[in-house]
Residue, then its C-alpha position, 0 to 999 in steps of 0.5 A: x368729271x374725271x374720277x379714277x378708282x383703284x383697289x384702295x383709292x379714289x382719284x377725283x377732281x380737287x374740290x373746295x372742301x379739300x383745300x384745308x387738308x391740301x394746305x395742311x400737308x403741303x405746309x409740312x416742311x418735309x413734304x414741301x422739301x423737294x416740291x416747287x413751293x415753300x411751306x407754308x402753303x397759303x390757302x390763297x394759293x390753293x384757291x387759285x390752283x383750284x380755280x385754274x383747274x376748273x377753267x380747263x378740262x382734264x388733260x387739256x394740253x399745256x395745263x396741269x390736272x390736279x387730282x385729289x386722292x382719298x381712301x375708298x370709304x374713308x373720305x378725306x384727302x390723303x394726297x394729290x397727283x397730277x398730270x400735264x399733257x405737253x402743249x407742244x406734243x399731245x402724245x406726252x405727259x408729265x406726272x407728279x404726286x404729293x402725299x401727307x406724311x402720315x400716308x407715306x410709306x403705305x403704298x398709296x402713292x404707288x397705287x395712285x400713280x399706277x392708276x394714273x398711268x393706266x388712265x394716261x396710256x389706256x384712256x388718253x392713249x398717250x405714247x410716253x409719260x415722264x417724271x422728275x425727282x430730286x436725286x436726294x429724294x430717294x423714296x420718290x425715285x424708288x416709287x417711280x421705279x416700283x411703278x415701272x418707270x425707267x431711269x433715263x437721265x441724271x441731270x447734274x446741277x441743272x436747276x436752281x431750286x430753293x437757293x441752291x443748284x440741284x440735280x434731278x433724275x428723269x424717269x419715263x415709261x412708254x405705252x408699249x412698256x405699260x402694256x407689256x407690264x400689264x400682261 
């Protein structure tokens, strides 16, 4: 069972008792705005996601691993983060994150993503980790820069998303950059 700890957080497998809170913050239109789902986020969808997670070991190439994020000593879901080791290149992964609006702007997402990067580089020994965000999602872009990821690309109207052409930023970090940052 993959469980990661940071100063204030525990990142652990998503469990059935998390699903109500998971659906609640993912149903917030502001939280869902730049994400790949529409609000409301149905309990059936969350249940299917949980079942998919339970079928694969964390880090299985080609499958997302979704992790619940809660504060240490304060049970209750405040958000989630995820990683996806690429099926065609097991040395690379994508990361993503979603936090309830009341827990945004307090450094929890940065702390969770930093801890996740540590796991991906130090424990899974990956070479490269990437993340994408909508160019209009400036808080997410700032978060990726804060954790040390580098802006590598600005894709202009590259994705049809929620009824419109949207542009994305691509961020990345190499294992060597992670280790240099830790010194």
